[in-house]
C-alpha positions in Angstrom: -43.3 -4.0 -14.0 -44.3 -0.7 -15.6 -46.0 -2.5 -18.5 -47.9 -4.7 -16.1 -49.1 -1.6 -14.3 -50.1 0.1 -17.5 -52.0 -2.9 -18.8 -53.3 -3.7 -15.3 -52.1 -7.3 -15.8 -51.3 -8.9 -12.5 -49.4 -11.8 -14.1 -47.0 -9.4 -15.8 -46.5 -7.6 -12.5 -45.9 -10.8 -10.6 -43.5 -12.2 -13.3 -41.6 -8.9 -13.4 -41.2 -8.8 -9.6 -40.0 -12.4 -9.5 -37.5 -11.9 -12.3 -36.3 -8.6 -10.7 -35.6 -10.5 -7.4 -33.7 -13.1 -9.4 -31.6 -10.3 -11.1 -33.1 -11.0 -14.5 -34.3 -8.2 -16.8 -37.7 -8.5 -18.4 -37.9 -8.0 -22.1 -40.9 -5.8 -22.6 -41.4 -6.8 -26.2 -41.5 -10.5 -25.3 -43.8 -9.7 -22.3 -46.3 -7.9 -24.6 -46.1 -10.7 -27.2 -46.9 -13.3 -24.5 -49.8 -11.2 -23.3 -51.1 -10.9 -26.8 -50.8 -14.6 -27.4 -52.6 -15.4 -24.1 -55.4 -13.1 -25.3 -55.6 -14.9 -28.6 -55.7 -18.3 -27.0 -58.5 -17.1 -24.6 -60.5 -15.8 -27.6 -60.1 -19.2 -29.4 -61.3 -21.1 -26.3 -64.3 -18.7 -25.9 -65.1 -19.2 -29.6 -65.1 -23.0 -29.2 -67.3 -22.8 -26.1 -69.7 -20.4 -27.8 -70.0 -22.7 -30.8 -70.6 -25.7 -28.6 -73.3 -23.9 -26.7 -75.1 -22.9 -29.9 -74.9 -26.5 -31.2 -76.4 -27.8 -27.9 -79.2 -25.2 -28.2 -80.0 -26.2 -31.8 -80.1 -29.8 -30.5 -82.7 -28.6 -28.0 -80.6 -29.5 -25.0 -81.8 -27.8 -21.8 -79.7 -25.1 -20.2 -78.8 -27.5 -17.4 -77.7 -30.2 -19.8 -75.7 -27.6 -21.8 -74.0 -26.4 -18.6 -73.1 -30.0 -17.7 -71.8 -30.7 -21.2 -69.8 -27.5 -21.4 -68.3 -28.3 -17.9 -67.3 -31.8 -19.2 -66.2 -30.8 -22.7 -63.9 -27.9 -21.6 -63.0 -28.9 -18.0 -64.8 -25.8 -16.6 -66.2 -25.3 -13.1 -69.9 -24.7 -12.8 -69.6 -20.9 -12.2 -67.7 -20.4 -15.4 -69.9 -22.7 -17.5 -73.0 -20.9 -16.1 -71.5 -17.6 -17.2 -70.9 -18.8 -20.7 -74.4 -20.4 -21.1 -76.0 -17.2 -19.7 -74.1 -15.2 -22.4 -74.4 -17.5 -25.4 -77.5 -19.7 -25.0 
């Protein structure tokens, strides 16, 4: 739970509390590795979304069409797709 507090990662805190209640010790190295892997995966996804947005822009797709396409291509809700298009379009 300490590492979750330090990194301000709610998922680590929640997982730690759950394991603690079950009487299982949390391996801090493994927890940090999982956190790092999740960060890498998030970065890969954001890179793919950014690339797709740039392609749609080069193809002269409107912002609205780009948002619709990004929502469909990456299974995103409108709010998240709007945010990406605002940042990368």
